[in-house]
N, CA, C and O of each residue as an XYZ file, in Angstrom:
332
protein
N       0.845     -1.166      0.009
C       0.004     -0.005     -0.006
C       0.888      1.243      0.006
O       1.760      1.406      0.860
N       0.636      2.101     -0.953
C       1.431      3.307     -1.085
C       0.756      4.415     -0.295
O      -0.426      4.693     -0.496
N       1.499      5.049      0.601
C       0.982      6.143      1.385
C       1.267      7.450      0.677
O       2.381      7.701      0.218
N       0.228      8.284      0.599
C       0.402      9.597     -0.025
C       0.858     10.549      1.058
O       0.335     10.547      2.173
N       1.835     11.358      0.717
C       2.323     12.335      1.661
C       1.354     13.519      1.684
O       0.941     14.020      0.639
N       1.014     13.939      2.850
C       0.132     15.079      3.010
C       0.992     16.310      3.248
O       1.814     16.361      4.164
N       0.776     17.278      2.409
C       1.546     18.523      2.561
C       0.808     19.463      3.513
O      -0.348     19.236      3.871
N       1.493     20.498      3.901
C       0.861     21.511      4.747
C      -0.328     22.140      4.037
O      -1.341     22.455      4.662
N      -0.198     22.319      2.730
C      -1.300     22.894      1.959
C      -2.493     21.969      1.967
O      -3.624     22.429      2.120
N      -2.271     20.665      1.805
C      -3.358     19.678      1.872
C      -4.048     19.706      3.235
O      -5.274     19.669      3.335
N      -3.238     19.770      4.259
C      -3.768     19.826      5.605
C      -4.577     21.113      5.846
O      -5.628     21.090      6.487
N      -4.073     22.208      5.329
C      -4.775     23.478      5.454
C      -6.118     23.436      4.746
O      -7.107     23.962      5.256
N      -6.159     22.808      3.561
C      -7.430     22.679      2.831
C      -8.416     21.783      3.584
O      -9.609     22.084      3.628
N      -7.946     20.717      4.160
C      -8.836     19.826      4.938
C      -9.416     20.583      6.141
O     -10.603     20.470      6.446
N      -8.572     21.341      6.802
C      -9.035     22.107      7.954
C     -10.055     23.166      7.538
O     -11.042     23.400      8.235
N      -9.804     23.802      6.391
C     -10.729     24.844      5.903
C     -12.089     24.229      5.598
O     -13.121     24.812      5.929
N     -12.098     23.055      4.970
C     -13.371     22.379      4.658
C     -14.131     22.069      5.956
O     -15.347     22.248      6.026
N     -13.426     21.617      6.951
C     -14.044     21.298      8.227
C     -14.613     22.527      8.902
O     -15.725     22.491      9.431
N     -13.858     23.617      8.889
C     -14.338     24.862      9.507
C     -15.502     25.447      8.723
O     -16.432     25.995      9.314
N     -15.463     25.337      7.390
C     -16.595     25.838      6.588
C     -17.874     25.108      6.951
O     -18.936     25.724      7.036
N     -17.788     23.819      7.165
C     -18.960     23.049      7.567
C     -19.492     23.470      8.923
O     -20.704     23.529      9.130
N     -18.593     23.763      9.842
C     -18.984     24.198     11.170
C     -19.683     25.548     11.089
O     -20.680     25.774     11.775
N     -19.169     26.446     10.256
C     -19.754     27.763     10.085
C     -21.201     27.648      9.610
O     -22.074     28.358     10.110
N     -21.454     26.779      8.670
C     -22.825     26.608      8.152
C     -23.744     26.068      9.259
O     -24.900     26.478      9.359
N     -23.234     25.156     10.080
C     -24.049     24.603     11.172
C     -24.354     25.672     12.222
O     -25.447     25.680     12.789
N     -23.417     26.565     12.486
C     -23.661     27.643     13.428
C     -24.766     28.571     12.907
O     -25.618     29.018     13.674
N     -24.745     28.854     11.615
C     -25.772     29.705     11.034
C     -27.147     29.072     11.207
O     -28.103     29.758     11.571
N     -27.256     27.781     10.952
C     -28.530     27.090     11.123
C     -28.946     27.076     12.583
O     -30.123     27.241     12.901
N     -27.976     26.877     13.473
C     -28.262     26.865     14.912
C     -28.767     28.221     15.363
O     -29.725     28.289     16.133
N     -28.160     29.286     14.913
C     -28.588     30.635     15.299
C     -30.010     30.902     14.807
O     -30.799     31.530     15.513
N     -30.344     30.432     13.606
C     -31.713     30.606     13.105
C     -32.722     29.866     13.965
O     -33.820     30.367     14.208
N     -32.362     28.693     14.419
C     -33.230     27.913     15.281
C     -33.419     28.553     16.642
O     -34.486     28.435     17.246
N     -32.393     29.229     17.126
C     -32.484     29.886     18.424
C     -33.512     31.012     18.377
O     -34.236     31.233     19.348
N     -33.579     31.712     17.271
C     -34.567     32.778     17.132
C     -35.973     32.236     17.211
O     -36.841     32.831     17.850
N     -36.199     31.119     16.572
C     -37.506     30.478     16.624
C     -37.836     30.018     18.046
O     -38.964     30.165     18.516
N     -36.821     29.455     18.722
C     -37.055     28.989     20.096
C     -37.363     30.159     21.019
O     -38.229     30.049     21.887
N     -36.670     31.269     20.846
C     -36.922     32.444     21.679
C     -38.355     32.937     21.470
O     -39.033     33.306     22.428
N     -38.813     32.941     20.213
C     -40.169     33.360     19.924
C     -41.178     32.413     20.555
O     -42.183     32.854     21.113
N     -40.914     31.115     20.471
C     -41.809     30.135     21.087
C     -41.861     30.276     22.614
O     -42.927     30.167     23.220
N     -40.716     30.517     23.215
C     -40.672     30.684     24.677
C     -41.431     31.935     25.078
O     -42.157     31.929     26.072
N     -41.273     33.009     24.314
C     -42.011     34.247     24.620
C     -43.490     34.016     24.493
O     -44.268     34.526     25.299
N     -43.899     33.250     23.488
C     -45.330     32.938     23.308
C     -45.855     32.141     24.506
O     -46.969     32.375     24.974
N     -45.060     31.215     24.990
C     -45.461     30.433     26.180
C     -45.572     31.334     27.416
O     -46.519     31.206     28.193
N     -44.616     32.237     27.595
C     -44.666     33.165     28.733
C     -45.926     34.021     28.679
O     -46.589     34.237     29.693
N     -46.244     34.504     27.479
C     -47.432     35.333     27.322
C     -48.681     34.520     27.656
O     -49.592     35.021     28.316
N     -48.723     33.269     27.202
C     -49.860     32.406     27.497
C     -49.992     32.160     28.995
O     -51.100     32.175     29.531
N     -48.873     31.934     29.671
C     -48.916     31.733     31.110
C     -49.412     32.967     31.844
O     -50.171     32.855     32.807
N     -48.992     34.138     31.398
C     -49.434     35.372     32.019
C     -50.941     35.542     31.835
O     -51.635     35.974     32.755
N     -51.449     35.204     30.650
C     -52.896     35.291     30.390
C     -53.659     34.325     31.305
O     -54.694     34.686     31.865
N     -53.153     33.120     31.451
C     -53.812     32.142     32.309
C     -53.815     32.631     33.757
O     -54.824     32.524     34.453
N     -52.668     33.171     34.206
C     -52.584     33.668     35.592
C     -53.590     34.801     35.806
O     -54.257     34.834     36.840
N     -53.712     35.719     34.864
C     -54.677     36.801     35.016
C     -56.104     36.269     35.121
O     -56.901     36.739     35.934
N     -56.409     35.279     34.282
C     -57.766     34.706     34.328
C     -58.032     33.985     35.631
O     -59.124     34.077     36.194
N     -57.030     33.266     36.108
C     -57.211     32.546     37.374
C     -57.343     33.517     38.547
O     -58.112     33.268     39.476
N     -56.605     34.607     38.507
C     -56.690     35.603     39.579
C     -58.070     36.238     39.615
O     -58.534     36.639     40.682
N     -58.730     36.336     38.475
C     -60.036     36.989     38.408
C     -61.202     36.008     38.517
O     -62.354     36.425     38.641
N     -60.918     34.736     38.472
C     -61.983     33.741     38.514
C     -62.487     33.544     39.946
O     -61.721     33.613     40.907
N     -63.786     33.298     40.060
C     -64.359     32.975     41.355
C     -64.147     31.473     41.573
O     -64.611     30.650     40.785
N     -63.460     31.142     42.621
C     -63.172     29.739     42.906
C     -64.418     29.057     43.453
O     -65.226     29.673     44.148
N     -64.558     27.808     43.136
C     -65.738     27.030     43.537
C     -65.934     27.026     45.053
O     -67.058     27.191     45.528
N     -64.864     26.841     45.813
C     -65.001     26.805     47.274
C     -65.464     28.156     47.816
O     -66.188     28.213     48.810
N     -65.048     29.239     47.166
C     -65.495     30.558     47.574
C     -66.997     30.737     47.303
O     -67.728     31.320     48.103
N     -67.421     30.222     46.164
C     -68.834     30.307     45.807
C     -69.686     29.498     46.787
O     -70.752     29.954     47.199
N     -69.228     28.314     47.157
C     -69.980     27.491     48.102
C     -70.069     28.178     49.457
O     -71.118     28.142     50.099
N     -68.998     28.794     49.894
C     -68.994     29.518     51.160
C     -69.985     30.679     51.116
O     -70.735     30.888     52.069
N     -69.995     31.431     50.024
C     -70.936     32.537     49.883
C     -72.383     32.050     49.855
O     -73.259     32.687     50.440
N     -72.639     30.933     49.184
C     -73.997     30.384     49.130
C     -74.484     30.050     50.550
O     -75.626     30.348     50.901
N     -73.623     29.435     51.356
C     -73.990     29.083     52.728
C     -74.288     30.318     53.544
O     -75.251     30.345     54.310
N     -73.462     31.348     53.384
C     -73.665     32.582     54.132
C     -74.980     33.261     53.732
O     -75.692     33.790     54.584
N     -75.296     33.243     52.440
C     -76.543     33.833     51.975
C     -77.743     33.052     52.529
O     -78.744     33.648     52.928
N     -77.637     31.735     52.551
C     -78.728     30.915     53.115
C     -78.982     31.252     54.583
O     -80.132     31.356     55.011
N     -77.908     31.420     55.350
C     -78.044     31.791     56.776
C     -78.728     33.160     56.876
O     -79.630     33.340     57.694
N     -78.319     34.095     56.076
C     -78.927     35.430     56.095
C     -80.400     35.384     55.693
O     -81.236     36.063     56.288
N     -80.708     34.578     54.679
C     -82.089     34.452     54.241
C     -82.966     33.851     55.353
O     -84.079     34.321     55.589
N     -82.469     32.832     56.021
C     -83.227     32.229     57.137
C     -83.431     33.234     58.263
O     -84.514     33.331     58.841
N     -82.384     33.972     58.561
C     -82.434     34.937     59.656
C     -83.410     36.083     59.367
O     -84.108     36.558     60.263
N     -83.447     36.512     58.118
C     -84.293     37.667     57.770
C     -85.688     37.221     57.284
O     -86.599     38.039     57.157
N     -85.835     35.932     57.020
C     -87.110     35.434     56.503
C     -87.289     35.694     55.003
O     -88.401     35.571     54.489
N     -86.254     36.036     54.321
C     -86.319     36.305     52.869
C     -85.919     35.022     52.163
O     -84.936     34.374     52.521
N     -86.705     34.670     51.148
C     -86.350     33.514     50.318
C     -86.161     33.975     48.896
O     -86.926     34.791     48.382
N     -85.144     33.450     48.273
C     -84.924     33.751     46.840
C     -85.105     32.490     46.036
O     -84.919     31.382     46.539
N     -85.464     32.663     44.801
C     -85.687     31.516     43.907
C     -84.345     30.988     43.448
O     -83.419     31.757     43.189
N     -84.243     29.694     43.349
C     -83.006     29.088     42.876
C     -83.138     28.666     41.447
O     -82.190     28.132     40.871
């Protein structure tokens, strides 16, 4: 088997090809990061919307407590409301 001698120029060309490939992958990676940042921001906005809605929602246990209190007041005052 005959071995080919690799010159410094050959080695430099091989390294350049390898670095060129890495450069292209970094460009694709940077493009993907922009998409991920947009997706994360969309998720944060959605979470903030959900939190606002939950903060403004009447919780079921609060409603049940209020219903009991109204019933006690109705019995005490003799007022009945239709259900």
